[in-house]
PDB file of N, CA, C and O in Angstrom, chain B, residues numbered from 101:
ATOM      1  N   MET B 101     -80.251 126.140  -3.519  1.00  0.00           N
ATOM      2  CA  MET B 101     -80.309 127.415  -2.868  1.00  0.00           C
ATOM      3  C   MET B 101     -80.456 127.249  -1.404  1.00  0.00           C
ATOM      4  O   MET B 101     -81.150 126.421  -0.813  1.00  0.00           O
ATOM      5  N   ARG B 102     -79.642 128.228  -0.886  1.00  0.00           N
ATOM      6  CA  ARG B 102     -79.645 128.204   0.698  1.00  0.00           C
ATOM      7  C   ARG B 102     -80.636 129.320   1.127  1.00  0.00           C
ATOM      8  O   ARG B 102     -80.667 130.392   0.523  1.00  0.00           O
ATOM      9  N   PHE B 103     -81.414 129.058   2.143  1.00  0.00           N
ATOM     10  CA  PHE B 103     -82.175 130.148   2.691  1.00  0.00           C
ATOM     11  C   PHE B 103     -81.484 131.077   3.595  1.00  0.00           C
ATOM     12  O   PHE B 103     -80.545 130.608   4.238  1.00  0.00           O
ATOM     13  N   PRO B 104     -81.769 132.240   3.744  1.00  0.00           N
ATOM     14  CA  PRO B 104     -81.231 133.154   4.583  1.00  0.00           C
ATOM     15  C   PRO B 104     -81.193 132.532   6.046  1.00  0.00           C
ATOM     16  O   PRO B 104     -82.100 131.791   6.425  1.00  0.00           O
ATOM     17  N   GLU B 105     -80.114 132.861   6.852  1.00  0.00           N
ATOM     18  CA  GLU B 105     -80.108 132.227   8.211  1.00  0.00           C
ATOM     19  C   GLU B 105     -81.312 132.454   9.045  1.00  0.00           C
ATOM     20  O   GLU B 105     -81.717 131.535   9.758  1.00  0.00           O
ATOM     21  N   GLU B 106     -81.966 133.688   9.016  1.00  0.00           N
ATOM     22  CA  GLU B 106     -83.100 134.014   9.736  1.00  0.00           C
ATOM     23  C   GLU B 106     -84.154 133.049   9.358  1.00  0.00           C
ATOM     24  O   GLU B 106     -84.813 132.456  10.212  1.00  0.00           O
ATOM     25  N   VAL B 107     -84.315 132.890   8.130  1.00  0.00           N
ATOM     26  CA  VAL B 107     -85.374 131.823   7.541  1.00  0.00           C
ATOM     27  C   VAL B 107     -85.164 130.460   8.097  1.00  0.00           C
ATOM     28  O   VAL B 107     -86.105 129.838   8.591  1.00  0.00           O
ATOM     29  N   THR B 108     -83.955 129.974   8.031  1.00  0.00           N
ATOM     30  CA  THR B 108     -83.503 128.628   8.462  1.00  0.00           C
ATOM     31  C   THR B 108     -83.805 128.613   9.792  1.00  0.00           C
ATOM     32  O   THR B 108     -84.577 127.708  10.108  1.00  0.00           O
ATOM     33  N   ASP B 109     -83.356 129.495  10.868  1.00  0.00           N
ATOM     34  CA  ASP B 109     -83.679 129.483  12.152  1.00  0.00           C
ATOM     35  C   ASP B 109     -85.111 129.339  12.480  1.00  0.00           C
ATOM     36  O   ASP B 109     -85.576 128.495  13.247  1.00  0.00           O
ATOM     37  N   ASP B 110     -85.813 130.298  11.786  1.00  0.00           N
ATOM     38  CA  ASP B 110     -87.350 130.253  12.136  1.00  0.00           C
ATOM     39  C   ASP B 110     -87.947 128.964  11.733  1.00  0.00           C
ATOM     40  O   ASP B 110     -88.730 128.448  12.531  1.00  0.00           O
ATOM     41  N   VAL B 111     -87.720 128.421  10.722  1.00  0.00           N
ATOM     42  CA  VAL B 111     -88.157 127.226  10.115  1.00  0.00           C
ATOM     43  C   VAL B 111     -87.902 126.020  11.010  1.00  0.00           C
ATOM     44  O   VAL B 111     -88.746 125.192  11.352  1.00  0.00           O
ATOM     45  N   THR B 112     -86.520 126.047  11.363  1.00  0.00           N
ATOM     46  CA  THR B 112     -86.184 124.958  12.219  1.00  0.00           C
ATOM     47  C   THR B 112     -86.925 125.022  13.562  1.00  0.00           C
ATOM     48  O   THR B 112     -87.362 123.964  14.015  1.00  0.00           O
ATOM     49  N   LYS B 113     -87.078 125.984  14.133  1.00  0.00           N
ATOM     50  CA  LYS B 113     -87.793 126.124  15.374  1.00  0.00           C
ATOM     51  C   LYS B 113     -89.189 125.669  15.270  1.00  0.00           C
ATOM     52  O   LYS B 113     -89.659 124.900  16.107  1.00  0.00           O
ATOM     53  N   ARG B 114     -89.936 126.161  14.175  1.00  0.00           N
ATOM     54  CA  ARG B 114     -91.189 125.607  13.876  1.00  0.00           C
ATOM     55  C   ARG B 114     -91.231 124.207  13.667  1.00  0.00           C
ATOM     56  O   ARG B 114     -92.174 123.611  14.187  1.00  0.00           O
ATOM     57  N   LEU B 115     -90.329 123.503  12.953  1.00  0.00           N
ATOM     58  CA  LEU B 115     -90.356 122.193  12.694  1.00  0.00           C
ATOM     59  C   LEU B 115     -90.130 121.368  14.039  1.00  0.00           C
ATOM     60  O   LEU B 115     -90.726 120.319  14.280  1.00  0.00           O
ATOM     61  N   ARG B 116     -89.258 121.927  14.834  1.00  0.00           N
ATOM     62  CA  ARG B 116     -89.008 121.127  16.133  1.00  0.00           C
ATOM     63  C   ARG B 116     -90.323 121.260  17.044  1.00  0.00           C
ATOM     64  O   ARG B 116     -90.615 120.310  17.769  1.00  0.00           O
ATOM     65  N   ARG B 117     -91.012 122.249  17.030  1.00  0.00           N
ATOM     66  CA  ARG B 117     -92.330 122.525  17.586  1.00  0.00           C
ATOM     67  C   ARG B 117     -93.368 121.437  17.136  1.00  0.00           C
ATOM     68  O   ARG B 117     -94.096 120.798  17.895  1.00  0.00           O
ATOM     69  N   VAL B 118     -93.313 121.342  15.811  1.00  0.00           N
ATOM     70  CA  VAL B 118     -94.213 120.531  15.119  1.00  0.00           C
ATOM     71  C   VAL B 118     -93.834 118.968  15.435  1.00  0.00           C
ATOM     72  O   VAL B 118     -94.752 118.152  15.523  1.00  0.00           O
ATOM     73  N   GLU B 119     -92.496 118.567  15.603  1.00  0.00           N
ATOM     74  CA  GLU B 119     -92.085 117.479  15.786  1.00  0.00           C
ATOM     75  C   GLU B 119     -92.577 116.938  17.278  1.00  0.00           C
ATOM     76  O   GLU B 119     -92.917 115.782  17.528  1.00  0.00           O
ATOM     77  N   GLY B 120     -92.535 118.015  18.179  1.00  0.00           N
ATOM     78  CA  GLY B 120     -93.076 117.705  19.569  1.00  0.00           C
ATOM     79  C   GLY B 120     -94.677 117.425  19.465  1.00  0.00           C
ATOM     80  O   GLY B 120     -95.220 116.497  20.063  1.00  0.00           O
ATOM     81  N   GLN B 121     -95.299 118.266  18.702  1.00  0.00           N
ATOM     82  CA  GLN B 121     -96.741 118.155  18.569  1.00  0.00           C
ATOM     83  C   GLN B 121     -97.097 116.690  18.138  1.00  0.00           C
ATOM     84  O   GLN B 121     -97.926 116.022  18.757  1.00  0.00           O
ATOM     85  N   VAL B 122     -96.389 116.211  16.988  1.00  0.00           N
ATOM     86  CA  VAL B 122     -96.547 114.831  16.631  1.00  0.00           C
ATOM     87  C   VAL B 122     -96.430 113.854  17.614  1.00  0.00           C
ATOM     88  O   VAL B 122     -97.341 113.047  17.802  1.00  0.00           O
ATOM     89  N   ARG B 123     -95.275 113.844  18.337  1.00  0.00           N
ATOM     90  CA  ARG B 123     -95.138 113.060  19.476  1.00  0.00           C
ATOM     91  C   ARG B 123     -96.029 113.124  20.491  1.00  0.00           C
ATOM     92  O   ARG B 123     -96.215 112.146  21.215  1.00  0.00           O
ATOM     93  N   GLY B 124     -96.663 114.248  20.654  1.00  0.00           N
ATOM     94  CA  GLY B 124     -97.867 114.332  21.556  1.00  0.00           C
ATOM     95  C   GLY B 124     -99.130 113.827  21.149  1.00  0.00           C
ATOM     96  O   GLY B 124     -99.962 113.427  21.963  1.00  0.00           O
ATOM     97  N   VAL B 125     -99.324 113.830  19.791  1.00  0.00           N
ATOM     98  CA  VAL B 125    -100.504 113.059  19.325  1.00  0.00           C
ATOM     99  C   VAL B 125    -100.348 111.551  19.387  1.00  0.00           C
ATOM    100  O   VAL B 125    -101.302 110.805  19.612  1.00  0.00           O
ATOM    101  N   GLN B 126     -99.097 111.128  19.175  1.00  0.00           N
ATOM    102  CA  GLN B 126     -98.787 109.628  19.343  1.00  0.00           C
ATOM    103  C   GLN B 126     -99.168 109.271  20.708  1.00  0.00           C
ATOM    104  O   GLN B 126     -99.944 108.336  20.905  1.00  0.00           O
ATOM    105  N   GLN B 127     -98.681 109.944  21.643  1.00  0.00           N
ATOM    106  CA  GLN B 127     -98.979 109.728  23.082  1.00  0.00           C
ATOM    107  C   GLN B 127    -100.437 109.687  23.283  1.00  0.00           C
ATOM    108  O   GLN B 127    -100.940 108.717  23.849  1.00  0.00           O
ATOM    109  N   MET B 128    -101.237 110.787  22.809  1.00  0.00           N
ATOM    110  CA  MET B 128    -102.607 110.815  23.048  1.00  0.00           C
ATOM    111  C   MET B 128    -103.279 109.612  22.530  1.00  0.00           C
ATOM    112  O   MET B 128    -104.171 109.064  23.178  1.00  0.00           O
ATOM    113  N   ILE B 129    -102.844 109.141  21.274  1.00  0.00           N
ATOM    114  CA  ILE B 129    -103.519 107.963  20.819  1.00  0.00           C
ATOM    115  C   ILE B 129    -103.433 106.784  21.578  1.00  0.00           C
ATOM    116  O   ILE B 129    -104.388 106.028  21.761  1.00  0.00           O
ATOM    117  N   GLU B 130    -102.007 106.575  22.136  1.00  0.00           N
ATOM    118  CA  GLU B 130    -101.535 105.442  23.003  1.00  0.00           C
ATOM    119  C   GLU B 130    -102.401 105.547  24.193  1.00  0.00           C
ATOM    120  O   GLU B 130    -102.859 104.505  24.661  1.00  0.00           O
ATOM    121  N   ASP B 131    -102.695 106.742  24.768  1.00  0.00           N
ATOM    122  CA  ASP B 131    -103.350 106.914  25.955  1.00  0.00           C
ATOM    123  C   ASP B 131    -104.833 106.795  25.974  1.00  0.00           C
ATOM    124  O   ASP B 131    -105.483 106.795  27.019  1.00  0.00           O
ATOM    125  N   GLY B 132    -105.408 106.681  24.638  1.00  0.00           N
ATOM    126  CA  GLY B 132    -106.841 106.494  24.430  1.00  0.00           C
ATOM    127  C   GLY B 132    -107.606 107.909  24.546  1.00  0.00           C
ATOM    128  O   GLY B 132    -108.805 107.915  24.824  1.00  0.00           O
ATOM    129  N   ARG B 133    -106.923 109.063  24.337  1.00  0.00           N
ATOM    130  CA  ARG B 133    -107.576 110.320  24.355  1.00  0.00           C
ATOM    131  C   ARG B 133    -108.710 110.490  23.430  1.00  0.00           C
ATOM    132  O   ARG B 133    -108.827 109.717  22.479  1.00  0.00           O
ATOM    133  N   SER B 134    -109.511 111.390  23.622  1.00  0.00           N
ATOM    134  CA  SER B 134    -110.829 111.532  22.869  1.00  0.00           C
ATOM    135  C   SER B 134    -110.449 111.926  21.369  1.00  0.00           C
ATOM    136  O   SER B 134    -109.386 112.464  21.057  1.00  0.00           O
ATOM    137  N   CYS B 135    -111.333 111.629  20.608  1.00  0.00           N
ATOM    138  CA  CYS B 135    -111.128 111.877  19.213  1.00  0.00           C
ATOM    139  C   CYS B 135    -111.051 113.312  18.929  1.00  0.00           C
ATOM    140  O   CYS B 135    -110.356 113.760  18.017  1.00  0.00           O
ATOM    141  N   GLN B 136    -111.821 114.090  19.774  1.00  0.00           N
ATOM    142  CA  GLN B 136    -111.879 115.546  19.588  1.00  0.00           C
ATOM    143  C   GLN B 136    -110.500 116.113  19.924  1.00  0.00           C
ATOM    144  O   GLN B 136    -109.956 116.952  19.206  1.00  0.00           O
ATOM    145  N   ASP B 137    -109.969 115.638  21.008  1.00  0.00           N
ATOM    146  CA  ASP B 137    -108.567 116.231  21.507  1.00  0.00           C
ATOM    147  C   ASP B 137    -107.472 115.841  20.313  1.00  0.00           C
ATOM    148  O   ASP B 137    -106.592 116.625  19.956  1.00  0.00           O
ATOM    149  N   VAL B 138    -107.642 114.640  19.803  1.00  0.00           N
ATOM    150  CA  VAL B 138    -106.544 114.252  18.736  1.00  0.00           C
ATOM    151  C   VAL B 138    -106.666 115.197  17.610  1.00  0.00           C
ATOM    152  O   VAL B 138    -105.751 115.885  17.158  1.00  0.00           O
ATOM    153  N   VAL B 139    -107.960 115.157  17.178  1.00  0.00           N
ATOM    154  CA  VAL B 139    -108.243 115.884  15.796  1.00  0.00           C
ATOM    155  C   VAL B 139    -107.833 117.502  16.067  1.00  0.00           C
ATOM    156  O   VAL B 139    -107.229 118.155  15.215  1.00  0.00           O
ATOM    157  N   THR B 140    -108.175 117.960  17.147  1.00  0.00           N
ATOM    158  CA  THR B 140    -107.699 119.336  17.470  1.00  0.00           C
ATOM    159  C   THR B 140    -106.277 119.504  17.442  1.00  0.00           C
ATOM    160  O   THR B 140    -105.838 120.558  16.981  1.00  0.00           O
ATOM    161  N   GLN B 141    -105.525 118.663  17.846  1.00  0.00           N
ATOM    162  CA  GLN B 141    -104.069 118.620  17.894  1.00  0.00           C
ATOM    163  C   GLN B 141    -103.505 118.534  16.408  1.00  0.00           C
ATOM    164  O   GLN B 141    -102.576 119.238  16.012  1.00  0.00           O
ATOM    165  N   LEU B 142    -104.174 117.589  15.630  1.00  0.00           N
ATOM    166  CA  LEU B 142    -103.853 117.325  14.212  1.00  0.00           C
ATOM    167  C   LEU B 142    -104.194 118.621  13.515  1.00  0.00           C
ATOM    168  O   LEU B 142    -103.410 118.934  12.619  1.00  0.00           O
ATOM    169  N   SER B 143    -105.106 119.356  13.723  1.00  0.00           N
ATOM    170  CA  SER B 143    -105.418 120.712  13.116  1.00  0.00           C
ATOM    171  C   SER B 143    -104.432 121.650  13.345  1.00  0.00           C
ATOM    172  O   SER B 143    -104.051 122.426  12.468  1.00  0.00           O
ATOM    173  N   ALA B 144    -103.937 121.624  14.623  1.00  0.00           N
ATOM    174  CA  ALA B 144    -102.807 122.499  14.957  1.00  0.00           C
ATOM    175  C   ALA B 144    -101.466 122.328  14.227  1.00  0.00           C
ATOM    176  O   ALA B 144    -100.718 123.240  13.875  1.00  0.00           O
ATOM    177  N   ILE B 145    -101.271 120.891  14.042  1.00  0.00           N
ATOM    178  CA  ILE B 145    -100.020 120.478  13.486  1.00  0.00           C
ATOM    179  C   ILE B 145    -100.130 120.939  11.916  1.00  0.00           C
ATOM    180  O   ILE B 145     -99.160 121.442  11.349  1.00  0.00           O
ATOM    181  N   LYS B 146    -101.292 120.745  11.307  1.00  0.00           N
ATOM    182  CA  LYS B 146    -101.486 121.179   9.883  1.00  0.00           C
ATOM    183  C   LYS B 146    -101.335 122.612   9.722  1.00  0.00           C
ATOM    184  O   LYS B 146    -100.755 123.050   8.728  1.00  0.00           O
ATOM    185  N   SER B 147    -101.846 123.443  10.688  1.00  0.00           N
ATOM    186  CA  SER B 147    -101.632 124.951  10.576  1.00  0.00           C
ATOM    187  C   SER B 147    -100.146 125.247  10.822  1.00  0.00           C
ATOM    188  O   SER B 147     -99.622 126.174  10.203  1.00  0.00           O
ATOM    189  N   ALA B 148     -99.502 124.577  11.615  1.00  0.00           N
ATOM    190  CA  ALA B 148     -98.046 124.914  11.835  1.00  0.00           C
ATOM    191  C   ALA B 148     -97.238 124.369  10.469  1.00  0.00           C
ATOM    192  O   ALA B 148     -96.211 124.950  10.119  1.00  0.00           O
ATOM    193  N   MET B 149     -97.648 123.463   9.874  1.00  0.00           N
ATOM    194  CA  MET B 149     -96.826 123.015   8.708  1.00  0.00           C
ATOM    195  C   MET B 149     -97.357 123.920   7.710  1.00  0.00           C
ATOM    196  O   MET B 149     -96.494 124.175   6.869  1.00  0.00           O
ATOM    197  N   ASP B 150     -98.428 124.480   7.502  1.00  0.00           N
ATOM    198  CA  ASP B 150     -98.796 125.418   6.551  1.00  0.00           C
ATOM    199  C   ASP B 150     -97.990 126.646   6.589  1.00  0.00           C
ATOM    200  O   ASP B 150     -97.645 127.239   5.568  1.00  0.00           O
ATOM    201  N   ARG B 151     -97.670 127.051   7.890  1.00  0.00           N
ATOM    202  CA  ARG B 151     -96.857 128.350   8.218  1.00  0.00           C
ATOM    203  C   ARG B 151     -95.421 127.919   7.703  1.00  0.00           C
ATOM    204  O   ARG B 151     -94.768 128.692   7.001  1.00  0.00           O
ATOM    205  N   VAL B 152     -94.994 126.809   8.025  1.00  0.00           N
ATOM    206  CA  VAL B 152     -93.584 126.474   7.480  1.00  0.00           C
ATOM    207  C   VAL B 152     -93.438 126.423   6.038  1.00  0.00           C
ATOM    208  O   VAL B 152     -92.426 126.810   5.454  1.00  0.00           O
ATOM    209  N   ASN B 153     -94.587 125.882   5.407  1.00  0.00           N
ATOM    210  CA  ASN B 153     -94.487 125.945   3.942  1.00  0.00           C
ATOM    211  C   ASN B 153     -94.657 127.243   3.329  1.00  0.00           C
ATOM    212  O   ASN B 153     -94.098 127.419   2.246  1.00  0.00           O
ATOM    213  N   TYR B 154     -95.324 128.166   3.828  1.00  0.00           N
ATOM    214  CA  TYR B 154     -95.407 129.551   3.216  1.00  0.00           C
ATOM    215  C   TYR B 154     -94.255 130.276   3.541  1.00  0.00           C
ATOM    216  O   TYR B 154     -93.804 131.064   2.710  1.00  0.00           O
ATOM    217  N   ARG B 155     -93.659 130.112   4.732  1.00  0.00           N
ATOM    218  CA  ARG B 155     -92.270 130.828   5.033  1.00  0.00           C
ATOM    219  C   ARG B 155     -91.196 130.363   4.098  1.00  0.00           C
ATOM    220  O   ARG B 155     -90.406 131.167   3.603  1.00  0.00           O
ATOM    221  N   LEU B 156     -91.157 129.231   3.878  1.00  0.00           N
ATOM    222  CA  LEU B 156     -90.146 128.650   2.941  1.00  0.00           C
ATOM    223  C   LEU B 156     -90.410 129.153   1.520  1.00  0.00           C
ATOM    224  O   LEU B 156     -89.499 129.636   0.847  1.00  0.00           O
ATOM    225  N   PHE B 157     -91.612 129.043   1.086  1.00  0.00           N
ATOM    226  CA  PHE B 157     -92.040 129.420  -0.271  1.00  0.00           C
ATOM    227  C   PHE B 157     -91.809 130.970  -0.394  1.00  0.00           C
ATOM    228  O   PHE B 157     -91.184 131.410  -1.360  1.00  0.00           O
ATOM    229  N   SER B 158     -92.306 131.792   0.571  1.00  0.00           N
ATOM    230  CA  SER B 158     -92.005 133.120   0.348  1.00  0.00           C
ATOM    231  C   SER B 158     -90.511 133.577   0.241  1.00  0.00           C
ATOM    232  O   SER B 158     -90.125 134.368  -0.619  1.00  0.00           O
ATOM    233  N   ALA B 159     -89.717 133.017   1.178  1.00  0.00           N
ATOM    234  CA  ALA B 159     -88.298 133.202   0.997  1.00  0.00           C
ATOM    235  C   ALA B 159     -87.727 132.685  -0.241  1.00  0.00           C
ATOM    236  O   ALA B 159     -86.814 133.271  -0.822  1.00  0.00           O
ATOM    237  N   GLY B 160     -88.252 131.592  -0.657  1.00  0.00           N
ATOM    238  CA  GLY B 160     -87.694 130.979  -2.050  1.00  0.00           C
ATOM    239  C   GLY B 160     -88.093 131.933  -3.180  1.00  0.00           C
ATOM    240  O   GLY B 160     -87.302 132.222  -4.077  1.00  0.00           O
ATOM    241  N   MET B 161     -89.323 132.408  -3.114  1.00  0.00           N
ATOM    242  CA  MET B 161     -89.821 133.490  -4.123  1.00  0.00           C
ATOM    243  C   MET B 161     -89.108 134.689  -4.142  1.00  0.00           C
ATOM    244  O   MET B 161     -88.838 135.262  -5.197  1.00  0.00           O
ATOM    245  N   ARG B 162     -88.743 135.162  -2.893  1.00  0.00           N
ATOM    246  CA  ARG B 162     -87.857 136.377  -2.845  1.00  0.00           C
ATOM    247  C   ARG B 162     -86.558 136.091  -3.469  1.00  0.00           C
ATOM    248  O   ARG B 162     -86.096 136.946  -4.224  1.00  0.00           O
ATOM    249  N   HIS B 163     -85.895 134.987  -3.252  1.00  0.00           N
ATOM    250  CA  HIS B 163     -84.732 134.665  -3.675  1.00  0.00           C
ATOM    251  C   HIS B 163     -84.809 134.516  -5.192  1.00  0.00           C
ATOM    252  O   HIS B 163     -83.912 135.068  -5.831  1.00  0.00           O
ATOM    253  N   CYS B 164     -85.733 133.862  -5.847  1.00  0.00           N
ATOM    254  CA  CYS B 164     -85.929 133.638  -7.249  1.00  0.00           C
ATOM    255  C   CYS B 164     -86.271 135.040  -7.985  1.00  0.00           C
ATOM    256  O   CYS B 164     -85.916 135.269  -9.141  1.00  0.00           O
ATOM    257  N   VAL B 165     -86.907 135.836  -7.287  1.00  0.00           N
ATOM    258  CA  VAL B 165     -87.079 137.199  -8.002  1.00  0.00           C
ATOM    259  C   VAL B 165     -86.028 137.974  -8.171  1.00  0.00           C
ATOM    260  O   VAL B 165     -85.832 138.631  -9.193  1.00  0.00           O
ATOM    261  N   ILE B 166     -85.201 137.946  -7.076  1.00  0.00           N
ATOM    262  CA  ILE B 166     -83.996 138.715  -7.004  1.00  0.00           C
ATOM    263  C   ILE B 166     -82.721 138.149  -7.731  1.00  0.00           C
ATOM    264  O   ILE B 166     -81.864 138.898  -8.201  1.00  0.00           O
ATOM    265  N   ASP B 167     -82.658 136.889  -7.785  1.00  0.00           N
ATOM    266  CA  ASP B 167     -81.601 136.186  -8.319  1.00  0.00           C
ATOM    267  C   ASP B 167     -81.830 135.881  -9.849  1.00  0.00           C
ATOM    268  O   ASP B 167     -82.753 135.132 -10.166  1.00  0.00           O
ATOM    269  N   ASP B 168     -81.007 136.445 -10.807  1.00  0.00           N
ATOM    270  CA  ASP B 168     -81.271 136.199 -12.130  1.00  0.00           C
ATOM    271  C   ASP B 168     -80.690 134.857 -12.467  1.00  0.00           C
ATOM    272  O   ASP B 168     -80.921 134.443 -13.603  1.00  0.00           O
ATOM    273  N   ASN B 169     -80.045 134.187 -11.740  1.00  0.00           N
ATOM    274  CA  ASN B 169     -79.329 132.900 -12.082  1.00  0.00           C
ATOM    275  C   ASN B 169     -80.385 131.786 -11.680  1.00  0.00           C
ATOM    276  O   ASN B 169     -79.954 130.633 -11.667  1.00  0.00           O
ATOM    277  N   ASN B 170     -81.531 131.962 -11.396  1.00  0.00           N
ATOM    278  CA  ASN B 170     -82.408 130.881 -10.886  1.00  0.00           C
ATOM    279  C   ASN B 170     -82.880 130.055 -12.089  1.00  0.00           C
ATOM    280  O   ASN B 170     -83.041 130.625 -13.168  1.00  0.00           O
ATOM    281  N   ASP B 171     -83.102 128.780 -11.962  1.00  0.00           N
ATOM    282  CA  ASP B 171     -83.560 127.963 -13.081  1.00  0.00           C
ATOM    283  C   ASP B 171     -85.014 127.553 -13.070  1.00  0.00           C
ATOM    284  O   ASP B 171     -85.457 126.559 -13.645  1.00  0.00           O
ATOM    285  N   MET B 172     -85.725 128.434 -12.347  1.00  0.00           N
ATOM    286  CA  MET B 172     -87.331 128.071 -12.423  1.00  0.00           C
ATOM    287  C   MET B 172     -88.020 129.135 -13.093  1.00  0.00           C
ATOM    288  O   MET B 172     -87.829 130.323 -12.833  1.00  0.00           O
ATOM    289  N   SER B 173     -88.844 128.694 -13.981  1.00  0.00           N
ATOM    290  CA  SER B 173     -89.767 129.403 -14.865  1.00  0.00           C
ATOM    291  C   SER B 173     -90.820 129.813 -13.937  1.00  0.00           C
ATOM    292  O   SER B 173     -90.937 129.271 -12.837  1.00  0.00           O
ATOM    293  N   PRO B 174     -91.692 130.873 -14.393  1.00  0.00           N
ATOM    294  CA  PRO B 174     -92.851 131.278 -13.770  1.00  0.00           C
ATOM    295  C   PRO B 174     -93.857 130.099 -13.497  1.00  0.00           C
ATOM    296  O   PRO B 174     -94.504 129.964 -12.459  1.00  0.00           O
ATOM    297  N   ASP B 175     -93.887 129.229 -14.644  1.00  0.00           N
ATOM    298  CA  ASP B 175     -94.828 128.079 -14.647  1.00  0.00           C
ATOM    299  C   ASP B 175     -94.364 127.138 -13.339  1.00  0.00           C
ATOM    300  O   ASP B 175     -95.220 126.748 -12.545  1.00  0.00           O
ATOM    301  N   ASP B 176     -93.096 126.836 -13.189  1.00  0.00           N
ATOM    302  CA  ASP B 176     -92.523 126.080 -12.220  1.00  0.00           C
ATOM    303  C   ASP B 176     -92.871 126.690 -10.669  1.00  0.00           C
ATOM    304  O   ASP B 176     -93.210 125.969  -9.731  1.00  0.00           O
ATOM    305  N   LEU B 177     -92.744 127.894 -10.608  1.00  0.00           N
ATOM    306  CA  LEU B 177     -93.067 128.502  -9.374  1.00  0.00           C
ATOM    307  C   LEU B 177     -94.562 128.443  -9.083  1.00  0.00           C
ATOM    308  O   LEU B 177     -94.969 128.274  -7.934  1.00  0.00           O
ATOM    309  N   GLU B 178     -95.369 128.581 -10.116  1.00  0.00           N
ATOM    310  CA  GLU B 178     -96.853 128.435  -9.878  1.00  0.00           C
ATOM    311  C   GLU B 178     -97.104 126.969  -9.481  1.00  0.00           C
ATOM    312  O   GLU B 178     -97.886 126.761  -8.553  1.00  0.00           O
ATOM    313  N   LYS B 179     -96.516 125.943 -10.097  1.00  0.00           N
ATOM    314  CA  LYS B 179     -96.697 124.593  -9.789  1.00  0.00           C
ATOM    315  C   LYS B 179     -96.415 124.361  -8.309  1.00  0.00           C
ATOM    316  O   LYS B 179     -97.164 123.661  -7.628  1.00  0.00           O
ATOM    317  N   LEU B 180     -95.232 125.009  -7.774  1.00  0.00           N
ATOM    318  CA  LEU B 180     -94.849 124.915  -6.287  1.00  0.00           C
ATOM    319  C   LEU B 180     -96.059 125.510  -5.529  1.00  0.00           C
ATOM    320  O   LEU B 180     -96.562 124.874  -4.604  1.00  0.00           O
ATOM    321  N   PHE B 181     -96.483 126.589  -5.864  1.00  0.00           N
ATOM    322  CA  PHE B 181     -97.407 127.376  -5.202  1.00  0.00           C
ATOM    323  C   PHE B 181     -98.585 126.519  -4.865  1.00  0.00           C
ATOM    324  O   PHE B 181     -98.940 126.347  -3.699  1.00  0.00           O
ATOM    325  N   VAL B 182     -99.271 125.910  -6.029  1.00  0.00           N
ATOM    326  CA  VAL B 182    -100.404 125.040  -6.093  1.00  0.00           C
ATOM    327  C   VAL B 182    -100.312 123.873  -5.162  1.00  0.00           C
ATOM    328  O   VAL B 182    -101.238 123.431  -4.481  1.00  0.00           O
ATOM    329  N   LYS B 183     -98.988 123.391  -5.216  1.00  0.00           N
ATOM    330  CA  LYS B 183     -98.805 122.132  -4.202  1.00  0.00           C
ATOM    331  C   LYS B 183     -99.153 122.453  -2.729  1.00  0.00           C
ATOM    332  O   LYS B 183     -99.564 121.577  -1.968  1.00  0.00           O
ATOM    333  N   LEU B 184     -98.987 123.656  -2.377  1.00  0.00           N
ATOM    334  CA  LEU B 184     -99.223 124.062  -0.975  1.00  0.00           C
ATOM    335  C   LEU B 184    -100.745 124.087  -0.637  1.00  0.00           C
ATOM    336  O   LEU B 184    -101.163 124.049   0.520  1.00  0.00           O
ATOM    337  N   GLY B 185    -101.504 124.151  -1.694  1.00  0.00           N
ATOM    338  CA  GLY B 185    -102.856 124.001  -1.505  1.00  0.00           C
ATOM    339  C   GLY B 185    -103.536 122.929  -0.984  1.00  0.00           C
ATOM    340  O   GLY B 185    -104.763 122.965  -0.886  1.00  0.00           O
TER     341      GLY B 185
END
């Protein structure tokens, strides 16, 4: 399945931002920054990844609901959704 270009562009930007955040955390650890600062950034990374997950999942759901040729059962979709939790 190919995601619509707008979804791909949005998710790619988000992932690049996350990539930068991860590099920032690596640097923070190397620099000996406080635990509070590191955990705050890790929390931000987790939230950003959650948004990526939900964006892709919602786009995939839309595609699966519209496209009669999908090979995913409702149970398969539920399993994917539960993995996000």
